[in-house]
N, C-alpha and C positions, 0 to 999 in steps of 0.2 A: 633959142630965147633962156638963156641962162642968167641966172640970177646968183647973183654973191651967196656965199654959205649964211653969213649973221643976217640977210632976208630969210631967207628958207627959217632959221633956226627958230625966228620969231614968232612963226604961224601954226596953228595946230596941225599935228599930222600924226600920221601911223606908216613903220615900215615892217613888212612881209617879208619873208625870203620866196627866190621862185628860181626855177631852173627853166631854161632854154630849154623846147621839146624839140624846134625841129625850126627849121629857115625856109621859106617860104620864096621861090626867085621871083620873080617879078616874071607877067605874061605879059607886060608889053613896056619897050622903055621908059615909058613915060609913066608908068606906074612901079613904086618904091618897093622893094623885099622888103617881106613881113618876118620877123620874130614872132615866135608861137612862146609864152611864156606860161609857166604852171604855177600859180602864187600857192603855197603852200599857208595852210590855215583859212582860204575863203570857201566857202560854200562849195558842194559838188558842182554843181546847177551850172558855176560862175568862177572856176578854178583856172580856164584859160582866156588870156586875153594876146590879141594880136597887136604890134606894133611895127611904124617904122623900123627895118632894121639900121639904123644911121644913127649912130653916137656920137660925140666932138670929144677928144683925148683932152689932156691939162696944154695941149701942142698947138690946137685950133684943129687938129686933122680930124676927117672924119673915119670914123674906123665901123666894123660891124661884130656882133654877136658870133659869136659860134654854139655849136650845136652842144648841147650839156653844161655849158657857161652855169655859173651859180651867181645871181641878179638881187638886187635891192628891189621891193617895188614899194613906194612913198608916194601915200596918198597926202598932199597937203590942201588948206582952205583956209580964206583971210579969217581973221577974228568973228569979225561982222555977220559969215556964213555959218557961223556953229553955235551950240548952243550949251548949258551945265547940262551933267548929267546927272 
């Protein structure tokens, strides 16, 4: 579900750096491999997230993250789901 860059730029968002700490192999062919990412700047108890280790490159091919990869973690919301601070 890729959205064009213009649509993403219009939504309120924040981006934090992260590092892939480990790649977790799939326990079964029906379960995707996971990438565990340490999000820098997050609270200690919530610093690590796990996501499916499948990204799409500019040519539409599926690629995987490697251990140690530096990534950006972006959180976006629709304007209607935010409030002024």
